[in-house]
C-alpha positions in Angstrom: 7.0 -215.7 168.1 8.6 -212.3 167.2 6.7 -209.3 166.7 6.0 -208.3 162.8 7.4 -204.9 162.0 5.0 -202.8 160.5 5.7 -201.4 157.0 6.9 -197.6 157.1 4.3 -195.1 156.4 3.9 -194.2 152.8 3.8 -190.9 152.0 3.1 -190.7 148.7 0.0 -192.7 149.1 -1.2 -190.3 152.1 -0.4 -187.0 149.9 -2.0 -188.6 146.7 -5.0 -191.0 147.9 -6.3 -191.8 144.1 -7.1 -195.6 143.5 -3.5 -197.4 142.6 -3.5 -199.4 139.2 0.1 -201.0 139.7 2.1 -202.4 137.0 5.4 -204.1 136.8 7.8 -204.2 133.9 9.3 -207.8 134.2 12.2 -207.3 131.8 15.1 -209.7 130.3 18.3 -208.1 130.0 20.4 -211.2 129.5 23.3 -211.1 127.4 21.2 -212.2 124.1 19.0 -209.0 124.5 22.3 -207.0 123.6 22.1 -204.7 120.8 19.0 -203.9 118.9 16.3 -205.7 121.3 17.8 -203.6 124.5 17.9 -200.6 122.7 14.6 -201.1 121.8 13.2 -202.2 125.3 14.9 -198.5 126.5 12.8 -196.9 123.8 9.9 -198.5 124.5 9.7 -198.1 128.5 10.4 -194.3 127.7 7.1 -194.2 125.1 5.3 -196.2 127.7 6.0 -193.2 130.2 5.6 -190.5 127.6 2.0 -192.0 126.5 0.7 -192.3 130.6 2.2 -189.1 131.9 0.1 -186.9 129.2 -3.4 -188.3 130.6 -3.6 -186.2 134.2 -5.8 -189.2 135.9 -3.6 -192.1 134.5 0.0 -190.2 135.9 -1.5 -190.1 139.4 -3.0 -193.8 139.5 -1.0 -195.7 137.5 2.1 -197.3 139.1 5.1 -198.7 137.6 7.7 -200.8 139.0 10.7 -202.4 136.8 12.2 -205.2 137.7 14.7 -206.8 135.4 16.9 -210.4 134.8 19.7 -210.7 133.2 22.6 -212.8 135.5 21.0 -211.5 138.7 17.5 -210.3 139.4 17.3 -206.2 140.4 14.4 -204.1 141.3 16.1 -201.2 139.2 12.1 -199.0 140.0 10.1 -199.7 143.3 6.3 -199.0 142.6 6.2 -195.5 141.5 3.6 -193.4 140.5 3.9 -192.5 136.4 3.9 -188.8 137.3 7.3 -189.4 139.0 8.6 -192.3 136.6 11.9 -192.0 135.3 12.8 -195.0 133.3 16.2 -196.5 133.9 18.7 -197.2 131.0 18.9 -200.6 131.0 22.0 -203.0 129.9 22.6 -206.5 129.3 24.6 -208.9 131.3 24.6 -213.0 132.0 21.8 -215.6 131.9 18.2 -215.7 132.3 17.0 -216.6 135.9 13.1 -216.5 134.6 11.9 -218.4 137.4 13.4 -216.3 140.7 12.2 -212.9 138.6 8.9 -214.1 138.5 8.6 -215.2 142.3 10.5 -211.7 142.9 7.7 -209.8 141.0 4.8 -211.4 142.7 6.2 -210.7 146.1 6.3 -206.9 145.3 2.6 -207.1 144.0 1.6 -208.8 147.3 4.1 -205.9 149.3 2.2 -203.0 147.7 -1.2 -204.3 147.9 -0.2 -204.7 151.8 0.6 -201.2 151.9 -2.4 -200.2 150.0 -4.8 -201.8 152.2 -2.6 -199.7 155.2 -2.9 -196.6 153.8 -7.1 -197.4 152.8 -6.2 -196.9 149.2 -8.4 -198.8 146.4 -6.6 -200.4 144.1 -7.1 -202.5 140.8 -6.0 -205.7 139.9 -2.0 -205.5 139.3 -0.4 -206.6 136.1 2.9 -208.3 135.4 4.2 -208.0 132.3 7.0 -209.8 131.2 9.1 -209.8 128.2 11.9 -212.0 127.3 13.9 -213.4 124.0 15.1 -217.0 125.7 14.2 -219.6 128.3 14.8 -220.0 132.0 18.2 -220.8 133.3 17.0 -221.2 136.6 13.9 -223.4 138.0 10.5 -222.0 137.1 8.4 -224.5 138.1 7.6 -223.1 141.5 6.7 -219.6 139.8 4.4 -221.1 137.1 2.5 -222.7 140.3 2.6 -219.2 141.8 1.3 -217.7 138.5 -1.7 -219.8 138.3 -2.5 -219.4 142.0 -2.5 -215.8 141.4 -4.8 -215.8 138.0 -6.7 -218.3 139.9 -7.2 -216.2 142.7 -7.5 -212.8 140.6 -4.6 -211.5 142.7 -3.0 -210.3 139.5 -2.7 -210.6 135.7 0.3 -212.3 134.2 1.5 -211.5 130.9 4.1 -213.6 128.9 5.6 -211.7 125.8 8.5 -213.4 123.7 10.5 -212.6 120.7 10.6 -215.5 117.9 13.8 -217.1 119.8 12.1 -217.4 123.2 10.9 -221.0 124.7 7.4 -220.6 124.0 6.8 -224.6 125.2 8.2 -223.1 128.6 6.2 -220.0 128.7 3.0 -221.7 127.9 3.5 -224.0 131.2 4.1 -220.6 133.2 1.3 -218.5 132.1 -2.2 -219.1 132.0 -2.6 -216.5 129.4 -2.0 -217.3 126.2 1.7 -216.2 125.9 2.0 -213.6 122.6 4.6 -213.4 120.0 6.6 -210.0 118.6 9.6 -208.7 117.0 12.1 -206.7 118.2 11.1 -203.9 116.2 7.3 -203.8 117.4 8.6 -203.1 121.2 7.5 -199.5 121.0 4.0 -200.5 119.6 3.9 -203.1 122.4 4.8 -200.6 125.0 2.0 -198.3 124.0 -0.5 -200.7 124.1 0.6 -201.4 127.6 0.0 -197.6 128.1 -3.4 -197.2 126.3 -4.7 -200.6 128.4 -3.4 -198.8 131.7 -5.1 -195.6 131.1 -8.2 -197.8 130.3 -7.7 -199.5 133.7 -7.6 -196.1 135.6 -10.5 -194.6 134.5 -12.7 -197.4 135.3 -14.0 -198.3 138.9 -12.1 -200.5 141.1 -14.0 -204.2 140.6 -14.7 -203.7 137.0 -11.6 -204.3 135.4 -12.6 -207.4 133.4 -15.3 -204.9 131.8 -12.6 -202.7 130.3 -11.8 -203.4 126.6 -8.5 -203.7 125.3 -7.1 -203.2 121.4 -6.4 -206.5 120.2 -2.9 -206.9 120.1 -3.4 -210.1 117.2 -5.5 -207.8 115.1 -4.7 -206.7 111.6 -2.7 -203.5 113.1 -1.3 -205.4 116.3 1.9 -205.8 117.3 1.7 -209.5 118.5 0.5 -213.1 116.9 -0.4 -216.2 119.1 
């Protein structure tokens, strides 16, 4: 058996040994997201970054990765602390390979946690936050099984957010959490809720994530419905 090739040292983890709160933004950039939806996604991700960077502790603890799926799957931003995170300008193309994109995000989370362990850095349960307006155009069943196993083992938290045109029957079969429905005009509020939630997690003790209270996104002033 060939020897495994170890990860290269992560200098950023050595320089900043703060506990880490990893979050993957898993974003649908297929053709159907062109126009207002992709513009609002771009504005929302920028608002997410701007809100987090004002919190000194969160800026050092929250790590963001951006993975897009539209025709192909791209890791647009690998895990990066918010204080160095510069949101990309996203454009649209192609179909919706959602299943493979979910598998990519889970693999990235697993790899990142291994890096943390090797560096002796503690970490909170990662979040995978998926936003889509459609339905998978590839096989998604294996991804759904990975989501279920990961949630059951508390290896990550997976959130599925869909616009009214999304296929919620499929999203409910993928996600163990109830998928949330929102409109394009609520994208900025959605990302600000996400940044507020990440700030709250980053101020808690590692292992106490389940005790952190979050604003109800489906409440009277929320951005989503069930």
